[in-house]
C-alpha positions as a printed NumPy array, in Angstrom:
array([[  0.298,   5.042, -11.014],
       [  3.385,   4.631, -13.162],
       [  6.5  ,   3.052, -11.665],
       [  9.62 ,   5.151, -12.265],
       [ 12.321,   3.606, -10.067],
       [ 12.984,   0.967,  -7.434],
       [ 16.039,   1.159,  -5.189],
       [ 16.931,  -1.761,  -2.965],
       [ 19.136,  -0.84 ,  -0.009],
       [ 21.078,  -3.226,   2.198],
       [ 21.47 ,  -5.979,  -0.387],
       [ 21.907,  -8.849,  -0.783],
       [ 18.489, -10.083,   0.31 ],
       [ 19.315, -12.83 ,   2.833],
       [ 16.748, -15.447,   3.845],
       [ 16.582, -18.794,   5.613],
       [ 13.993, -21.509,   5.152],
       [ 10.977, -20.98 ,   7.425],
       [  8.769, -23.794,   6.142],
       [  7.425, -25.37 ,   2.973],
       [  8.033, -22.633,   0.351],
       [  8.297, -19.947,   3.07 ],
       [ 11.407, -17.915,   3.837],
       [ 12.43 , -15.66 ,   6.729],
       [ 14.343, -12.423,   6.119],
       [ 17.669, -12.509,   7.972],
       [ 18.628,  -8.828,   7.83 ],
       [ 16.876,  -5.486,   7.5  ],
       [ 15.892,  -4.54 ,   3.977],
       [ 14.859,  -1.15 ,   2.614],
       [ 12.973,  -0.81 ,  -0.675],
       [ 12.422,   2.703,  -2.089],
       [  9.666,   2.843,  -4.71 ],
       [  9.291,   5.976,  -6.845],
       [  6.169,   6.438,  -8.946],
       [  4.869,   9.376, -10.946],
       [  3.016,  10.657,  -7.877],
       [  4.829,   9.39 ,  -4.764],
       [  7.972,   8.041,  -3.144],
       [  7.586,   5.303,  -0.538],
       [ 10.248,   3.549,   1.512],
       [  9.419,   0.117,   2.887],
       [ 11.613,  -1.007,   5.778],
       [ 11.378,  -4.731,   6.278],
       [ 12.747,  -6.088,   9.532],
       [ 14.523,  -9.4  ,  10.091],
       [ 12.029, -12.159,  10.78 ],
       [  9.516, -11.1  ,   8.116],
       [  8.22 , -14.253,   6.388],
       [  7.601, -14.317,   2.651],
       [  6.762, -16.961,   0.081],
       [  8.311, -14.704,  -2.621],
       [  5.572, -15.762,  -4.999],
       [  2.237, -17.456,  -4.514],
       [  1.027, -20.133,  -6.86 ],
       [  2.834, -23.288,  -5.846],
       [  5.238, -25.48 ,  -7.793],
       [  3.057, -25.604, -10.92 ],
       [  3.634, -21.87 , -11.497],
       [  7.428, -22.361, -11.189],
       [  7.416, -23.446, -14.831],
       [  6.313, -19.949, -15.873],
       [  7.424, -17.57 , -13.118],
       [ 10.542, -18.031, -10.977],
       [  9.913, -18.077,  -7.249],
       [ 13.036, -16.025,  -6.502],
       [ 14.283, -14.231,  -9.614],
       [ 16.43 , -11.106,  -9.466],
       [ 16.75 ,  -8.765,  -6.465],
       [ 14.133,  -6.557,  -8.167],
       [ 11.643,  -9.434,  -8.441],
       [ 12.336, -10.464,  -4.832],
       [ 11.69 ,  -6.862,  -3.725],
       [  8.434,  -6.826,  -5.714],
       [  7.307, -10.092,  -4.112],
       [  8.206,  -8.798,  -0.63 ],
       [  6.278,  -5.514,  -1.182],
       [  3.328,  -7.573,  -2.394],
       [  3.507,  -9.828,   0.684],
       [  3.658,  -6.761,   2.948],
       [  0.447,  -5.459,   1.366],
       [ -1.35 ,  -8.745,   1.932],
       [ -0.107,  -9.184,   5.53 ],
       [ -1.803,  -7.135,   8.272],
       [  0.83 ,  -5.658,  10.572],
       [  0.817,  -3.749,  13.837],
       [  1.024,   0.04 ,  13.568],
       [  2.878,   2.272,  16.047],
       [ -0.338,   2.692,  18.06 ],
       [ -0.848,  -1.077,  18.361],
       [ -3.578,  -1.596,  15.764],
       [ -3.391,  -4.244,  13.019],
       [ -3.866,  -2.991,   9.489],
       [ -2.653,  -3.435,   5.943],
       [  0.272,  -1.066,   5.405],
       [ -0.064,  -0.731,   1.62 ],
       [ -3.265,  -0.601,  -0.404],
       [ -3.734,  -3.878,  -2.267],
       [ -4.658,  -2.181,  -5.571],
       [ -1.438,  -0.164,  -5.402],
       [  0.774,  -3.149,  -4.727],
       [ -0.917,  -5.272,  -7.399],
       [ -0.157,  -2.535,  -9.947],
       [  3.387,  -2.243,  -8.597],
       [  3.994,  -5.992,  -8.907],
       [  2.673,  -5.98 , -12.464],
       [  5.025,  -3.134, -13.465],
       [  8.083,  -4.519, -11.705]])
């Protein structure tokens, strides 16, 4: 998979503090990811909780927790992949394959 484009709709990304290093999305966000073999749109609803980047304060010296809108979108997509969510039929599952989102995060 080769990342070709990322479009972030409904910016700016607005969050409020939800806890120690956790943030709650305050408005709907849409992230369109185009790769060499697919186009995926991730709609993230208000209330979604993200840490923007795992690793704790020690990692802050090397990698910003927030960064640009693009980095925030990458962190949110990564958090979506690692958070089981309810599907339309009421089942809990991971919405994005972890290998895919790890590769996406690395390229973003």
